[in-house]
KEKE-3310 file (N, C-alpha, C; in steps of 0.2 Angstrom, whole numbers, plus 5000, padded with zeros to 4 digits):
npx = (5004:5010:5019:5010:5004:5015:5019:5009:5010:5022:5019:5010:5018:5027:5018:5014:5026:5028:5017:5019:5031:5026:5017:5025:5029:5041:5047:5039:5041:5048:5040:5029:5032:5031:5034:5029:5032:5029:5020:5003:4987:4979:4981:4977:4964:4964:4952:4950:4959:4973:4983:4994:5010:5010:5000:4990:4997:4995:4993:5008:5010:5001:5007:5014:5002:4994:5002:5003:4990:4989:4999:4992:4981:4986:4992:4980:4974:4983:4982:4969:4960:4945:4936:4944:4949:4938:4935:4943:4938:4928:4910:4902:4889:4872:4864:4860:4860:4871:4881:4897:4899:4901:4909:4912:4903:4905:4895:4884:4881:4883:4891:4902:4907:4911:4921:4930:4933:4940:4950:4957:4962:4970:4979:4985:4991:5001:5008:5014:5024:5041:5045:5036:5031:5026:5022:5017:5006:4991:4977:4960:4945:4929:4913:4903:4908:4918:4935:4946:4959:4973:4983:4997:5003:5016:5019:5033:5039:5047:5041:5038:5032:5019:5006:4995:4981:4975:4961:4957:4946:4941:4932:4929:4936:4953:4953:4956:4950:4949:4942:4942:4949:4960:4968:4971:4968:4958)
npy = (4994:5006:5008:5010:5022:5031:5029:5035:5049:5052:5050:5060:5072:5071:5072:5086:5092:5090:5096:5109:5112:5111:5122:5133:5149:5154:5143:5140:5150:5151:5144:5152:5164:5174:5183:5196:5203:5210:5224:5227:5231:5221:5211:5198:5199:5200:5193:5193:5203:5204:5214:5210:5208:5204:5209:5212:5222:5239:5250:5257:5269:5277:5282:5295:5303:5300:5304:5318:5322:5318:5327:5339:5337:5336:5349:5357:5354:5358:5372:5374:5375:5371:5370:5367:5355:5347:5345:5335:5324:5310:5309:5302:5300:5303:5305:5295:5296:5303:5296:5290:5294:5307:5323:5330:5344:5361:5369:5363:5360:5348:5341:5350:5349:5336:5336:5346:5339:5328:5335:5340:5328:5323:5333:5332:5319:5322:5333:5328:5320:5317:5312:5307:5293:5288:5273:5261:5255:5247:5237:5235:5225:5232:5230:5235:5232:5240:5244:5249:5259:5258:5268:5266:5275:5280:5287:5293:5297:5303:5296:5284:5273:5276:5269:5271:5268:5274:5275:5276:5282:5285:5299:5306:5303:5299:5307:5307:5304:5304:5290:5282:5279:5270:5261:5248:5233:5224)
npz = (5000:5003:4993:4982:4985:4986:4972:4966:4969:4964:4950:4949:4951:4941:4930:4932:4931:4917:4911:4915:4908:4894:4894:4895:4891:4886:4881:4870:4862:4849:4840:4839:4833:4819:4804:4794:4779:4767:4762:4759:4753:4751:4760:4771:4783:4800:4811:4825:4833:4844:4850:4842:4834:4821:4812:4798:4785:4779:4765:4763:4758:4764:4775:4776:4773:4784:4795:4792:4795:4808:4814:4811:4819:4832:4833:4831:4843:4853:4851:4854:4844:4840:4830:4819:4823:4824:4811:4808:4814:4813:4814:4828:4836:4842:4830:4818:4804:4801:4808:4807:4794:4792:4798:4815:4821:4827:4830:4837:4854:4860:4851:4851:4864:4864:4855:4861:4873:4868:4861:4872:4878:4868:4868:4880:4879:4869:4875:4886:4881:4875:4863:4848:4839:4823:4821:4814:4800:4798:4792:4797:4796:4796:4804:4795:4783:4777:4776:4789:4791:4802:4812:4822:4835:4845:4860:4868:4884:4899:4909:4903:4890:4879:4870:4857:4846:4831:4821:4804:4792:4775:4770:4759:4743:4746:4757:4772:4789:4807:4815:4826:4842:4852:4865:4865:4855:4857)
capx = (5000:5014:5022:5005:5003:5021:5019:5004:5013:5028:5016:5007:5023:5029:5013:5014:5032:5028:5012:5022:5036:5023:5014:5030:5029:5048:5048:5035:5042:5050:5035:5023:5035:5030:5035:5026:5037:5026:5015:4998:4981:4975:4983:4971:4962:4963:4946:4951:4966:4975:4989:4999:5014:5009:4994:4991:5000:4991:4997:5013:5010:4997:5011:5014:4995:4991:5007:5001:4983:4990:5002:4987:4976:4989:4992:4974:4972:4987:4980:4962:4956:4941:4933:4948:4950:4931:4935:4947:4935:4922:4905:4900:4884:4865:4861:4862:4862:4878:4886:4902:4899:4901:4913:4909:4902:4906:4889:4880:4884:4885:4897:4907:4909:4915:4928:4934:4936:4945:4956:4961:4965:4975:4984:4988:4996:5006:5012:5018:5029:5047:5045:5031:5033:5021:5025:5015:4999:4988:4970:4955:4939:4924:4907:4899:4912:4923:4942:4948:4967:4975:4990:5000:5007:5019:5021:5038:5040:5051:5037:5038:5030:5011:5004:4988:4979:4971:4958:4956:4942:4941:4925:4929:4942:4959:4952:4956:4948:4950:4935:4942:4956:4960:4975:4972:4964:4954)
capy = (5000:5012:5009:5013:5029:5034:5029:5040:5055:5052:5051:5067:5077:5070:5075:5093:5095:5090:5101:5116:5113:5112:5128:5138:5154:5155:5137:5140:5157:5151:5142:5157:5170:5174:5189:5198:5208:5213:5229:5226:5232:5215:5207:5195:5203:5196:5194:5195:5206:5205:5217:5206:5211:5200:5211:5213:5229:5243:5253:5261:5276:5281:5285:5303:5306:5300:5308:5325:5322:5318:5333:5344:5336:5338:5356:5360:5352:5362:5379:5374:5376:5365:5370:5363:5348:5344:5343:5329:5318:5307:5309:5297:5303:5300:5306:5289:5297:5305:5292:5286:5296:5315:5325:5333:5351:5364:5373:5360:5360:5341:5340:5355:5346:5330:5339:5349:5334:5324:5339:5340:5322:5323:5338:5329:5314:5325:5338:5325:5316:5319:5311:5303:5289:5285:5267:5256:5255:5241:5237:5230:5225:5234:5227:5237:5230:5245:5243:5254:5259:5260:5270:5265:5281:5278:5293:5292:5302:5301:5291:5278:5273:5275:5267:5272:5266:5279:5272:5281:5280:5290:5301:5307:5300:5301:5312:5302:5307:5299:5287:5279:5280:5266:5259:5241:5231:5218)
capz = (5000:5004:4986:4978:4987:4983:4965:4964:4970:4959:4944:4949:4951:4934:4926:4933:4928:4910:4909:4916:4902:4888:4893:4896:4886:4883:4877:4864:4858:4842:4835:4838:4829:4812:4802:4788:4776:4762:4763:4754:4755:4750:4765:4774:4789:4806:4814:4832:4834:4851:4850:4839:4829:4815:4809:4791:4784:4775:4760:4766:4755:4768:4781:4776:4774:4791:4799:4791:4798:4816:4816:4811:4824:4838:4833:4833:4850:4857:4850:4856:4838:4840:4823:4814:4826:4823:4804:4807:4818:4810:4819:4832:4840:4841:4823:4814:4797:4801:4812:4803:4787:4792:4804:4820:4820:4833:4831:4841:4860:4862:4847:4853:4870:4862:4852:4866:4878:4864:4860:4879:4879:4863:4870:4886:4877:4865:4879:4891:4877:4872:4855:4846:4833:4819:4820:4808:4798:4796:4790:4800:4793:4800:4803:4789:4777:4775:4779:4793:4791:4808:4813:4829:4838:4851:4864:4873:4889:4904:4913:4899:4883:4879:4863:4855:4839:4828:4816:4799:4786:4770:4769:4752:4740:4748:4762:4778:4795:4812:4816:4832:4845:4857:4868:4864:4849:4859)
cpx = (5004:5017:5016:5004:5009:5021:5014:5007:5018:5025:5013:5012:5026:5024:5013:5020:5031:5023:5015:5027:5032:5019:5019:5030:5036:5049:5045:5036:5044:5045:5029:5026:5035:5032:5032:5030:5033:5020:5010:4992:4976:4977:4977:4970:4961:4957:4946:4958:4967:4982:4995:5003:5013:5002:4995:4993:4995:4996:5002:5013:5005:5001:5011:5007:4993:4996:5005:4994:4985:4994:4997:4982:4979:4990:4986:4972:4976:4984:4972:4958:4951:4937:4937:4949:4943:4931:4939:4944:4928:4916:4903:4895:4877:4862:4864:4863:4869:4883:4891:4903:4900:4906:4909:4908:4903:4900:4884:4884:4887:4891:4903:4911:4914:4921:4932:4937:4941:4951:4960:4965:4971:4981:4988:4993:5002:5011:5016:5024:5035:5047:5038:5033:5027:5023:5024:5008:4997:4981:4966:4949:4934:4917:4903:4903:4917:4930:4944:4956:4968:4982:4992:5004:5010:5022:5027:5039:5045:5048:5037:5035:5022:5010:4997:4987:4974:4968:4956:4951:4942:4933:4924:4935:4948:4959:4951:4954:4948:4943:4936:4949:4955:4967:4976:4967:4960:4946)
cpy = (5006:5013:5012:5020:5033:5035:5034:5047:5057:5054:5058:5072:5077:5074:5083:5096:5095:5095:5108:5117:5115:5119:5134:5143:5154:5149:5137:5146:5156:5148:5147:5163:5169:5181:5190:5204:5212:5218:5228:5228:5226:5210:5204:5199:5198:5197:5196:5197:5207:5208:5213:5210:5209:5203:5212:5221:5232:5246:5258:5268:5280:5284:5292:5306:5306:5304:5316:5326:5323:5324:5339:5344:5338:5346:5360:5359:5357:5370:5379:5376:5371:5365:5366:5356:5344:5342:5337:5323:5316:5307:5303:5299:5300:5301:5300:5290:5300:5301:5288:5289:5304:5316:5329:5341:5355:5369:5370:5359:5353:5340:5344:5352:5340:5332:5342:5344:5330:5328:5340:5334:5321:5327:5335:5324:5317:5330:5334:5321:5320:5318:5307:5299:5286:5278:5262:5257:5249:5242:5232:5231:5227:5230:5229:5236:5234:5243:5249:5254:5262:5262:5269:5271:5279:5285:5291:5298:5299:5296:5284:5279:5272:5274:5268:5270:5271:5276:5277:5278:5286:5292:5303:5304:5303:5307:5308:5306:5301:5297:5284:5279:5275:5264:5252:5239:5225:5219)
cpz = (5000:4997:4981:4979:4985:4976:4962:4964:4965:4952:4943:4948:4944:4929:4926:4930:4920:4908:4910:4910:4896:4888:4895:4890:4882:4879:4871:4859:4851:4838:4834:4834:4822:4810:4795:4785:4771:4764:4757:4757:4754:4755:4769:4781:4794:4810:4821:4834:4842:4852:4848:4834:4822:4811:4802:4790:4779:4770:4764:4763:4759:4774:4781:4776:4781:4796:4798:4795:4806:4818:4816:4817:4831:4838:4834:4840:4854:4857:4852:4850:4837:4834:4819:4817:4824:4815:4803:4810:4815:4816:4822:4838:4839:4835:4819:4807:4796:4804:4807:4796:4787:4798:4809:4818:4827:4834:4836:4848:4862:4858:4849:4859:4869:4859:4857:4871:4874:4863:4867:4880:4874:4865:4876:4884:4873:4870:4884:4887:4875:4865:4854:4839:4830:4817:4814:4806:4796:4795:4795:4797:4798:4799:4797:4783:4774:4779:4782:4793:4798:4809:4820:4830:4844:4854:4869:4877:4894:4909:4910:4892:4883:4872:4862:4847:4836:4821:4811:4794:4781:4769:4762:4749:4743:4754:4769:4785:4800:4814:4823:4835:4851:4859:4867:4858:4851:4858)
residu = (MET:MET:LYS:LYS:GLY:THR:GLY:PHE:TRP:ILE:LEU:LEU:ILE:ILE:ALA:LEU:VAL:ILE:THR:SER:PHE:SER:SER:CYS:LYS:SER:CYS:ASN:LYS:GLY:SER:ASP:THR:LYS:THR:THR:THR:ALA:ASP:SER:THR:THR:ALA:PRO:VAL:VAL:PRO:HIS:VAL:GLN:ASN:SER:ILE:ASN:LEU:PRO:HIS:ALA:ASP:SER:SER:LEU:ALA:PRO:VAL:PHE:ALA:LYS:VAL:MET:ASP:ASP:VAL:PHE:GLU:ALA:SER:ARG:LYS:LYS:ASP:TYR:ALA:LYS:LEU:ALA:SER:TYR:LEU:ILE:TYR:ARG:GLY:PRO:ASP:MET:LYS:ARG:PHE:GLY:TYR:ASP:VAL:PHE:SER:THR:ARG:ASN:ALA:TYR:GLU:ARG:ASN:VAL:VAL:ARG:ILE:THR:GLY:GLU:VAL:PHE:ASN:LYS:TRP:ASN:SER:ASN:CYS:GLU:THR:LYS:ASP:TYR:ALA:ARG:ILE:PHE:THR:LEU:GLN:GLN:PRO:ASP:GLY:ARG:ASP:MET:ASP:VAL:LEU:GLU:VAL:ILE:PHE:VAL:SER:LYS:LYS:GLY:VAL:ASP:ARG:ARG:PHE:PHE:GLY:PHE:LEU:PRO:LEU:LYS:LYS:ASP:GLU:TYR:LYS:ILE:VAL:ASP:VAL:THR:SER:ASN:LEU:GLN)
# end
């Protein structure tokens, strides 16, 4: 009876050791690493993105376009030019006819407040950073079938690194506006 009890515990310990080795993240690191080198707007879309570095790339020619938009947005936020800032933000409010297909207006009190608060947040991110890097662009499929191009912006400060993702949609041909901002892609 003593041997059976000891044998059970030895088998249990062996099973735990084997299980811990197979679930060790550093042990499986090599098999999960994949690189994507080609930039293409026809790259496959990942349905559930979880902050992966293997996201499909978007058209790299959009980088200077998005950089210019972001520079203008941060400058408008710094100057508190909310009319200009509103012209870069796609409307997301109660009017379903305009939702996602128009920009904010500063004539309406609700919209003016949304733009003001957004500008204050953008200014806070930008003013606390020493440098900002427009890191990469990738494409995500939207529920309505449109492709949203996303620009990753990295804000580097003395306190650390802050990463945000700015989603862009074209309202008119080659006229991109910010539709969404998030700190993670889950």
